[in-house]
C-alpha positions as CSV (number, residue, x, y, z in Angstrom):
1,M,-20.8,-32.9,-35.4
2,K,-24.0,-31.1,-33.7
3,T,-22.7,-32.2,-30.5
4,A,-19.0,-31.4,-31.4
5,L,-20.1,-28.0,-31.9
6,I,-21.9,-27.7,-28.5
7,A,-19.1,-29.0,-26.6
8,A,-16.5,-26.6,-28.2
9,V,-19.4,-23.5,-27.3
10,A,-19.3,-24.5,-23.6
11,V,-15.8,-24.9,-23.2
12,I,-15.5,-21.4,-25.2
13,L,-18.2,-20.1,-22.6
14,S,-16.7,-21.5,-19.6
15,A,-13.3,-20.3,-20.2
16,C,-14.9,-16.5,-20.3
17,A,-16.4,-17.1,-17.2
18,T,-13.8,-18.2,-15.2
19,T,-12.2,-15.1,-13.2
20,S,-8.1,-15.6,-14.3
21,A,-5.7,-15.8,-10.8
22,P,-3.1,-12.8,-10.4
23,S,-0.2,-13.6,-12.8
24,G,2.4,-11.7,-11.8
25,P,3.9,-10.8,-8.0
26,Q,2.6,-7.4,-8.2
27,D,-0.8,-8.7,-9.3
28,V,-0.7,-11.1,-6.2
29,F,0.3,-8.1,-3.9
30,M,-2.3,-6.3,-4.6
31,S,-4.7,-9.4,-4.5
32,R,-3.2,-10.0,-0.7
33,L,-4.1,-6.2,-0.3
34,N,-7.0,-6.5,-0.8
35,A,-7.7,-10.0,0.9
36,L,-7.6,-8.0,4.2
37,C,-10.6,-5.3,3.0
38,G,-12.7,-4.0,5.9
39,Q,-10.1,-5.1,8.5
40,R,-8.0,-3.4,10.8
41,F,-4.7,-3.9,12.7
42,E,-2.5,-2.7,15.5
43,G,1.1,-2.4,14.5
44,R,4.4,-1.1,16.0
45,V,7.2,0.6,15.3
46,V,10.0,-1.1,14.6
47,T,12.9,0.5,13.6
48,T,15.2,2.4,16.6
49,D,15.5,6.2,14.9
50,A,15.3,8.5,17.7
51,A,12.9,10.6,15.2
52,D,10.4,7.9,15.7
53,A,9.5,8.2,19.4
54,S,6.3,10.2,19.4
55,F,4.9,7.5,16.6
56,A,6.6,4.2,18.9
57,S,4.7,6.2,21.9
58,Q,1.2,5.7,20.0
59,R,-1.4,3.7,19.1
60,L,-0.7,2.8,15.6
61,L,-3.8,1.8,13.7
62,M,-4.3,1.0,10.1
63,H,-7.8,0.2,8.4
64,V,-7.7,-1.4,5.1
65,R,-10.8,-0.3,2.9
66,D,-12.1,1.2,-0.4
67,C,-10.9,-1.9,-1.9
68,S,-10.8,-2.8,-5.9
69,P,-8.1,-4.4,-8.0
70,E,-7.2,-1.6,-8.8
71,E,-6.7,0.7,-6.1
72,V,-6.7,-0.1,-2.2
73,R,-7.4,2.8,0.5
74,I,-5.3,2.4,3.8
75,P,-6.3,5.0,6.6
76,F,-3.0,4.9,9.1
77,S,-3.5,6.3,12.2
78,V,-1.3,7.5,14.8
79,G,-2.6,8.0,18.2
80,E,-5.7,10.3,17.4
81,D,-3.8,11.5,14.3
82,R,-6.3,10.3,11.2
83,S,-4.8,12.7,8.8
84,R,-3.1,9.9,6.7
85,V,-4.1,7.6,4.1
86,W,-1.9,5.4,1.9
87,I,-3.0,4.7,-1.7
88,V,-1.8,1.7,-3.8
89,T,-2.8,2.1,-7.3
90,R,-2.6,-1.0,-9.9
91,T,-1.3,1.3,-13.2
92,A,-0.3,-0.2,-16.0
93,G,3.2,-0.5,-15.6
94,G,3.4,-1.3,-11.8
95,V,2.0,-0.3,-8.6
96,R,1.9,3.3,-6.9
97,L,2.3,4.2,-3.7
98,K,0.4,7.8,-2.9
99,H,0.0,9.5,1.3
100,D,-3.0,11.6,0.9
101,H,-1.9,13.5,3.6
102,R,-4.8,16.3,5.3
103,H,-5.6,18.5,8.6
104,E,-7.9,18.1,11.0
105,D,-10.3,19.7,9.1
106,G,-9.7,18.4,5.9
107,T,-8.2,20.5,4.5
108,V,-5.2,19.1,2.0
109,D,-1.9,19.6,3.5
110,V,1.3,21.1,1.6
111,L,3.4,17.8,1.5
112,H,0.1,15.6,-0.1
113,M,0.0,13.0,-2.6
114,Y,3.9,12.1,-2.4
115,G,4.9,8.8,-2.9
116,G,6.1,7.0,-6.5
117,D,5.6,4.1,-8.5
118,T,7.7,0.7,-8.6
119,A,10.3,0.3,-10.9
120,S,10.8,-3.2,-10.6
121,L,8.1,-6.4,-10.7
122,G,9.5,-6.6,-6.1
123,T,7.8,-10.0,-5.1
124,A,4.2,-11.0,-4.4
125,E,5.3,-10.5,-0.8
126,R,7.2,-7.2,-0.7
127,Q,6.5,-4.0,-3.5
128,E,8.9,-0.8,-3.5
129,F,8.1,2.7,-4.5
130,P,11.2,5.0,-5.0
131,V,10.2,9.1,-5.1
132,D,8.7,10.3,-8.3
133,A,9.1,13.2,-9.6
134,F,5.9,15.0,-9.0
135,S,7.2,14.5,-5.5
136,I,10.5,15.5,-5.4
137,A,9.3,19.1,-7.2
138,L,7.5,19.1,-4.3
139,F,9.3,18.0,-1.1
140,N,11.8,20.7,-2.5
141,A,9.4,23.6,-3.1
142,N,8.3,23.3,0.6
143,A,11.5,22.9,2.5
144,A,12.0,18.7,2.3
145,A,14.9,18.2,0.3
146,V,15.7,15.5,3.0
147,S,13.2,13.3,1.1
148,T,14.1,13.8,-2.7
149,T,15.6,10.5,-2.3
150,N,12.9,8.9,-0.3
151,V,12.0,5.2,-1.0
152,W,8.9,3.3,0.3
153,A,7.9,-0.4,0.5
154,M,5.5,-2.8,1.5
155,E,4.9,-5.5,2.9
156,V,2.5,-8.6,2.9
157,H,2.9,-11.8,4.2
158,P,-0.5,-13.3,4.7
159,D,-2.1,-14.6,8.0
160,R,1.3,-13.0,9.4
161,M,2.1,-9.6,9.3
162,F,1.8,-6.3,7.2
163,A,4.8,-3.9,7.2
164,Y,5.4,0.5,6.4
165,E,8.5,1.2,5.0
166,L,10.9,4.4,5.0
167,R,14.0,4.7,3.1
168,R,17.1,6.9,2.5
169,A,20.4,8.2,3.6
170,N,20.6,8.1,7.3
171,R,17.0,7.0,7.7
172,H,15.2,3.8,8.2
173,F,11.6,3.8,9.7
174,R,9.8,0.4,9.6
175,V,5.8,-0.4,10.9
176,E,4.6,-3.9,11.3
177,F,0.7,-4.5,11.8
178,D,0.2,-7.9,13.1
179,L,-2.2,-9.6,11.1
180,T,-2.8,-12.8,13.4
181,R,-5.0,-9.8,15.7
182,P,-8.0,-7.5,13.2
183,V,-9.0,-5.1,16.1
184,A,-12.5,-3.9,16.1
185,E,-11.3,0.2,16.3
């Protein structure tokens, strides 16, 4: 009897000590982002919209950092412009993407913290973020009404590619980053 009780307690304690594996596609997605933590990757614009010519002609660099199971911050540089940070947060209802935009001196840009929350489970590889009400109001108040139908997406294909994407009527922007070749800076 005593041996059975000790064995039962050992099983219960070992179950408490184990870390559970990600259970759904959003958990796996966040886990894949976290697996990139501390690394930098170069990217390239893969869409052909003329509006993206200035991005396409510069070095694009993402740096996955400030990572936890609940949030990952990814500074995104376009040439010398280091004003952008993608913030991906796990919420009770899904995943949220926000865009932290600042001026060179660190002050907040008028278009700051816009983004959206997932409306579906997505997949372990791809999450989509339709524009949220806060962002719609922000865009309308700042002469950017064209952005009120934005849907952003991120993809993580381990050991291959990370993608950031923006879609709306008459607009598609996509940058792909090579995960096979981390860069020092």
